[in-house]
C-alpha positions, 0 to 999 in steps of 0.5 A, a space after each residue: 487481468 493478469 492473474 499474478 498481478 491480481 494475486 500480488 495486489 491482493 497480498 499487498 492490500 491484505 498486508 496494509 489492512 492487517 497492519 495499518 488499522 493497528 498502527 492508526 489505533 496506536 497513533 490515536 488516528 480515527 479512520 478513514 483519514 485523507 492523505 492530506 489530513 494524514 500529513 498533519 497528525 503530528 506523530 513521531 516519524 518513527 515508532 513501534 506499537 505495543 504489539 511490535 509493529 515498527 513504522 515510519 511515517 512519510 508524506 501521504 503514507 507509512 512503511 510498516 513492519 511487524 516482523 512477518 511482513 513489510 509494506 509501504 503504502 500511501 493513503 488516497 485522497 478520501 482515505 482509501 488504503 487499497 491504492 498501489 503502484 509499481 514501485 510499492 508492489 515491487 518493494 513488497 515483492 522484494 521485502 517479503 520474498 514473494 514468488 511471482 512472475 512479476 518480479 521486476 518493476 518493469 514487469 509490474 508496471 507493464 501489467 498495471 498499464 495493460 490492466 488500466 487499458 483493459 479497465 481493470 484498474 483505475 489511475 487516481 491521477 496522482 501516483 496510485 492505482 485502484 482495482 476497478 470495482 465494476 
């Protein structure tokens, strides 16, 4: 697998793991929660947690910003929070000024497709990819 892609996915997933549980707690959402359950939580679309994480709820996901890192992700069918796609990774790079050789969406998409062909990532069937645990 492309080392830059793996580093980028790890940084992205670390940001999600850092912010999402705190926002979910603020919203009184018990984790894990499926993407379809997420759409019915009945929370205000925009808000801020007491610890300063601003969020915007959308469809199957949420965009979050704690002033240090910005990340947008979608939940998986079974509540996974480690899914990614080229658009989200590209946005993560741009929003957080991350230095990487995969700075364009086309480069990221090509690296994901190669990793999928090599069996390093698995396509969910709908937008998201996941690292293969092998």
